[in-house]
Each structure stands twice: as structure tokens, then as C-alpha cells.
N, C-alpha and C positions, 0 to 999 in steps of 0.2 A: 826148828828155829835156829838161829845162829846162837853160839855162846862164846864169845871171843875168849874169854878167860881159860876155858878149856880146849882151846885150839888155835893156841898160841903158835903154831908151827904150820899152821894150814892156811894161813890168811893170804889172800891174794888181792891186789888191785892193777886192774888195767884199762885201758883206754882203746877198746877195739874199733870204735866207729864213731864218727859224725854224724849229724843231721842238718840241716838249715831249713830254718823258718823264718819268714818274711825277712831276708836277707841279715839273719843272724846266725853263727855257727854255734852250735851246743855239742858239747863231746859226751860222749855215753858213757859213763863210768860203769865197769862190772868190778862188784867187790864179790869174792868167794870168801867164806868161812865155813872150813870143812866141806860137807857135803851142800851146803847152804849157799845159794847165788841170788844176787838181786842188783838191778841195776837203776843208776842215777844219772838225771841229764841237768848241766850247766855249763853256762855259757865263761867265757873268758872273764867279765866281770865277776863273776860270783868267785873264781879263784881268787883274784885279785883284792876284795874284799876279805875273803876268810886268810889270805896270807897277811896283810895288816894287822889283823886282829889276833894273828898266832905270833907274830914279830913282836907285839906291844904288849901282849900279857904272857906269853909265854916262851919267849924267848929263842924263837925261829930265827935262822939266818935272814936276813933281807935279801941277799942277791939270789937265791935259791930258786926263785919263781920266773920261767919264762918272761921276757920284758915285752911291753906292749909294742905293737908296730902299728901305724895309723896309715902307711901308704902301703899297699900290696897285700894285704892280710887276707884276702880273699882268694888266693892263686893256690890251687891243690899242692902245690908243694910247701908253700909256709904253712898251712894246714896239717898238713902231715908232719912238719916239724915240729909243730907248736903241740900237737895231741902225743907224740913221743914224750916232749919235753915237760908237759903236764902231766903223763903217766910216771914219770921218774920223780917228779915232784911230789907226788902223793903216795910214793911207794916210801920216799924220806923222811916225808914228814909222819907217817905211821911208824915207822922204825924210831924215829924221836920220840913222838909222843905215846908210844905203846903201855908203857905204864901210868899214864896220866889222862889219858882221853878226856880232854877238856871237852864240854858240852859243844862248843864252836864245831869242832871236828866231827864229833859223833852226828850233831843235826845235819853237815854238809854232807857226810856221807849216808845218811839214813839208817844209823845202827839202832836208833831210837825207835824206828819202826819194826825190824827183824830180829834184834839182839836180845835175848831174853834180860839180861842186865839193865840194859839202856831203855829196854822197855818200860821195865819195870820204874826206873829212874823216874821218867816223866809221868808214870800212872800214880806214882806216889803224890807228886808234887798235885798232881789233879784231884787227887782224893782227900788230900789235906784241902785245897783251895777249895771244894764244893761240898765237904762233908756236911758243914752247918747247913747248907741249904738243904741237901739230900733229906739228910734226918730232921728235920723241920716240916717238910712237907710231904713226898710220897715215899720217901724211904724205899725207892727203886735204882736200880743201876742195870743198865744195859752192858755185856760183855760179849767178847767173842773165845771161842777155843783159844785161840792164839795168848789171850792175857792169862787166861786160866792155865794153858799149860806151862808158861812163864812162871806162874806164882807157884805151882806144883812143883817144876823142876827146881828152882830156887831153895826152896824150903829143903831139897833133899841134898843140894851141895851147894852152900853159900861159898863166895868167893874168898879166897885166900889172900893176905897181903893186903885187904880192901884200903887199909890205912894209906896207901900210895897214891891213891885215885885223887883226882880234884873234888868230884861229888861224890861221897860214898852213899850206897844205897840205906836208905831207911823204910823197911816194909811195914812199919807201925801203922801209919796213916790207910794203908789198904787192908789189912788185916783187922784193923779197928773199924773200918766202915764196913766191912763184910759181917763182920759181928754182930750189927745191929741193924742188918736190912729186913724190911718185910717183904719184897718184892723183888725177884731177878729175872732176867733174861739172857738167853745165850745162844746167839744167831752163829749157826756155820756156814761152811759153803765148802763144794768141792771143786771149786775152781782155784786158781793160781791166786794167791794174796799179791794186790798190788802190782810191782814190778819183779816179784821174787818167783822161786821155783817154789814156795811153802803152800801146802795144801792144808789149810784150817781143819778139816775133818779126819785128817791122817796123824794129827797130835796128840796123844793121850793128856788128860787131865782130871782132875777129882774135886770133890766138895768138900774135904775134911775140914779146911778152914774157912768153912762157911757156915754159919748161925743164921737159918732161915724160917721163921716161925709162920710166914703167910703161903706166899707163891711162887712158884719156880717154870717159866715158859722156856721151853728147849725148842729152837726153830732151825729146822735144816742141819741138826747136829749129826753125826756119826756115832749112835749109843754103844757100840761096841770099843770106843776109843775112851769111855768113862771107866776109871779105875776105881773110884771109892766114891760112894755116895755120903760117908761122914754121918752125920747122926740125923740125915733130912728125914728117913723113915719113922723118926720117932717126934719130929715137930713140924713138918710140911701139912699144909691143909688143903692146897690146891696145886695141882701139877698138870699142866699143858706140854702137851709133847705133838709136834706138826711137822709136817713135810720131812719125814724121814722115810727109810726102806723098811722098816718094822712090818713084819708078816704076822707075828704073834705078840701078846700081851707082856710074855713073859722079857722079851728083848726091852722092855720099859722098864717094869717093875723088877725087875734082877738085871739091869744091864751090868753091875758091875761082878755078879756071880759067875764063876766058872761053869757051873752045871747048870745052864740057867733054866731049863725046862722042869727041874726037878724042884718038889715044894718041899722035899723034907730036909729039915736044918734051917730053910729060908726065913728070912727076917720079916715079920709084919709090919704094914704101912700105919704104925698105930694113930695116927693123926688126921689120915689124909679123908677129906670128906668130899671133894671135886677131882676128878678125874675127865681131862679131855685129850682125847686120842685121836683128834679130827685131820682129816687128809694126810693117812698113811698109806700103809698097804695092807693093812689088817685082813686077814681073810677067816679067822672067825674069833670067838671071845672063848678064849681058853682058860683052862681051870685056874691058872696063875691069878686070875682076877680076885679068888679068894682070900689072897695076902691083903688087899684093901678094904679089911672088916669092916670098917665105919664108913664106909663109902655112901654119900648120898646122893650125887650128881655123876652120871658117866654122860659122855658125850664121845661117839663114836661115826661123828659124820664125814662123808667123802671116803670111804673105805671099799672093801670087796666081801664083807661080811653078808652071809646068805639064811645063817639060822642064829636066832637067839639060844643061848645056853650060856650054863655054869654062872648063873647070875642067883641062886639058890641059897648061896653062901652070904649074901649082902641081905640082911633083914631090914636096913636103914635105908636099902635105897629106893626114892620117891622120884627121881627125874631121871629119865632115860631117853636119849636121842639118839638115834642111829639113820640119819636124813643120807640119801644119796647113796645107798648098800646095793646089794642083790637079792634083796629077802622078797620073796615071793609067797610064803605061806607061812603064817603064824598058828601054830596048835598049842591049844592048852595054856594060853601065858599065863594064867592065874598060877601054875606050877612052878612058873620061872620068876615070875616079877607079879607076887601077889601084892605087896604093899606099894604098889607104884601109884603114883598121882600124876604123873604128867609123862604122857608117852609122845614123842615124834618119830614117826616113820615114813614120813614124806619122803617123794623122790625115791620110790622103791618101785616094785613090779606085785602087790600085792592085790588079790582079786576076791578076796571074800574076810569077812570079819568074825565068822564062826569063832576061831582061836580066842576072841576078847569078851566073850560073853560072861566070864566069872570074873573079871577085873573090879572087884567090888567097891575098890578105893579108889579107880581111876577118877580123875576132874578133868583133866585136858588132853584130847586126843586129836593128833593131827597126821591124817593120810592124805592129805593133798599130794597130785602127781603121782598116783598108783593108778592101777588097771580094774577098779571098779566100776563095773558098768550095770550093774542091777540094782534097784531098790531092796529087792527081796535078800541081798548079800549083806546089807545092813541092818536087818532085823536083829541080829544078836545083840544090837549095842541097846536097845530100848529097855535092857533089864539091868542095866548099868545104873545104881542109883544115886552115883554122887556128881556123875558128867555135868561140867557145864558149858563146855567149851569144847565143839568140834569143828576141824576144817576138813573140807573134801573138795575144794577146787582142784581144777586140773585132772580130774575122773571124769571117763565117761558119763558117768550117772549125774553128774551137774548140768549136764544139757538136757536131762530128759522135763518133758512137760511139767509143770506144777511142782518142780526138784524141790523147793524150799517146805511146801506144805506138807509133799508126803514124807520127808525126811524128819520134819519135826512131828508128823503124825506118828512115827514109831514110837515117840516116848510117852505119849498118850496125855495125862495131866500134868506130866513132868516138862512139857512143850514150852512153856513160858520163860522158863528158868535157863534154856538152851541158847546159848550162842552161837550161830552156825555161821561158819566163812565169815568172823568178827563182825558180824551183824545180830543185833537182837531180834527175836521174831515180832513183828507187827502185829496190832490187833487184829487187821483184816486177815493175817496170816494163821492167828490163833482161832479165829471164829471158822476158818475153813477147816482147821486142823479138828475143830469139836465137831464140825458135820460130819467129817470123813470118819472120825471114831465113832460117831453114830451110828452112822450106816452099817459099818463095820458088824457093830453091836446086832443091828436089827439081822443082818446076814447071817448071825451066828446063832439067830433065834432065841434074844434076849430083848428087854425092853429098856432102849435108850433113856438116860436122864438129861435129856437136851437144857433143860432151865438149869440145872446144876452146873454143867460144862460151862453152858456158855457165863456163867455169872461168878466160875470159881476163878 
């Protein structure tokens, strides 16, 4: 970002070209502060309005603006001459107003969009005006890395001689609001920001000034640019990180740690109960997940994970979702997620349920859109005592003749308690299940209790 006060000798304003829209000439202004550049587009009438305000309010000389011309103002020669005159005008005004930087001039050149100090001026006013509404309703705010970077940098090096400015910066409303939030969303981007050469995801920022006790949502941010998480590890209950390039969980939970993959000396996420890492590039559940010792909900949808692993250190985990990944085989899941109640593995390539047979706490299982082909591969689910909801749509097995009756039959007397594919069993289905079970018992050489089965 631009930081005018620390680049006083590296400021340049020029008008390199013009553009014409609907018979109106616009002058393309390029502002350069250090390495940061941005463009602003104004017509002559904008310059004229600005100049009148500066003359009245800030003592600017009245005759330094190139004069209007009604006739012949569309010729190339005139436009080029006016362009050069307006460029000299802005350069003179900048020298004259550099110490005070009135808001009118700041907004004319878009310093409030790209410069740390002037962006924070506007943000402070916005926080002051909206704080009562935010704190009395959602207690939620949306930021970009640009704003967080501006706050982080300003706290490191406040402005010397700020008393000379027309509008000194009061960071209080921003910090006060940030200390009372419950929910925060930060959205980044790898594209150039607006009309500048600033790339949001190349700006380092931190959370040390944030006090957040509910949820943080990081979307499309560059995790390696986060230099400090402040006290979030001690207070945050829900963390969502999506649309990043992260391949490993340590890139998220230890984003501010130099040696990220090393657990030794790492701080645990003591309050974290929900972790949503959907739509990243995760290739495995690495051992860093153990830092979230109190995790109850883990969502890993839309990644590239092929194996369920390293979850034995999460004794409170009850909800696990790994939709649309690369899972094919689930071996001995009871040794990995023994206390799980809800498991969603839809849109994978699972071919058998053998690894599910000892998940005795499991209540909800979604295996829709996998590669289950045979009813026999579902037999292992029949021994699950707590199962209530089962989804198998999108598998080849769901096209089998008498699919619902045969699947419900796996659960025997518990069939009436099973909601299969979001639908409770009908009485005719339960009757058929009872008959099938009776036939199965006869086949095994036992005497069926048809009357008891039908009346159960």
C-alpha cells in the first residue's frame, strides 16, 4: 500500500493519456507513491469543482487552473495542451497542500482507497457511524487484507507531526469495534486491487488488535501473509478457511509459525469447536489437527484427501464431513473416529462399507454419489446400533430391484427407525422387510416368529 508520509520524496502525479466517452474527454491521472501506482479518471468539470473548493477553503490561488474553453475544446491540440496544464496544476497543488492534505483533495486523487493513512481515516469514520448498529445486531464485519494491513502497519509507525493535518487520524473507533466483534470475515484476492498495482494477497497483516470469541472466516486469502494470530487460539470457537492454496492443515493452524509442520512448542487452539476447511487443496489430514484438541465439527469438503487419518487425538469429534474428495477405502474407522455421530463421505469413490461396522456411536451416514454397487457391500451397516439416517442415492446400488426393502432388511427389527434417502419406511415396506427376514431365518434352518415381526 501507499504510505504518503513515509514517501514524501517519492510522490509523482502525471496525466499520461486521455479517453473519450459519449463525447466527453476524461483525463487519466496516474499517482505514484514509492512502488505503488494507481489511476484516477476525471473530466475537466471535476477539476473545476475541486479548484473552487480549494480556493474557498484552503487559499489556493484562483488563476492556476487552465481556463475553460467552449469553442474548439475537442481538437487534439487543445486537449493535449489542457492535459499538460492539468498535470502541472495537480503537481503544484500537491506541493502546496502536502502538509495538510484536505479531504477534498485526498478523495479527488483516491488516496483514501490506496494509502494507509487516508484509508484508515475513512474506515474510522465508518466504524464510528456504524458501531452501534453492528454491536446491537450481528456483531459481524467484513474486511479485506488491505484494511488489516493498513491497521497493522499504522500501529507499527504512527505519523509524525500529525497535528498539521486538516483531519488527524483517530484509530480509536476501529480498535474499539474490533475488540467487541463476534464474527469476522476477511476476503482476499490475487488480482490487482481496483485501478492500482496493489495485490491484496501480497500484503502482510495480523490479528493482534482483534478480540474475537465466535467465528472467523478467511476466504481466498494468502495464509503465509498472516504474521500474527494474536489471542485467537485462546478465544475462537469457529474457524472457516476456504479457497486458498493450502495443501496441509498446518498451513492454516500454524500460519503465523515459522516452522509450521513442527508440533513441538506450538500453541493449541483451546476454544476451537468447529473447523471448516472446505474448497482448498488439502491432500491429507496431517498431525497438526491435534492442536485443535476440543474440536467437535470438522468439515473438509472439496479437497484432495484420499485417507482418513490422524483423528484419534480428537476425542470430542462428533461431526465429520469429507464430501467430494478422493477417498476409496475406509479401513477400521472405529480406530480413527470412534465417537463420531455424523459422517458425510458423499461424492467420493467408496466401494464397500466394511470399515464402518464398529462405528457404534454413528447416527447419520451419508454415502451418496460413491461407487457402491452391491447390496452385500452394505451388510456391515446392519450392526450399527445408533444409526438413524442413511443416504445412498447416486450409487449404482440404488438402482437395484427392491432397493429400499433390501437395504432396510439389513437392519432387521431396527428397519422402522431408519430414514433411508431422507424418507421414512412405509408400512408396506416394513411388511416386506419382515417377510424377507423370515425367509432368511428359514433358510438358515430356524423357526421364524412372523406374528411378532409383523406386529413389532
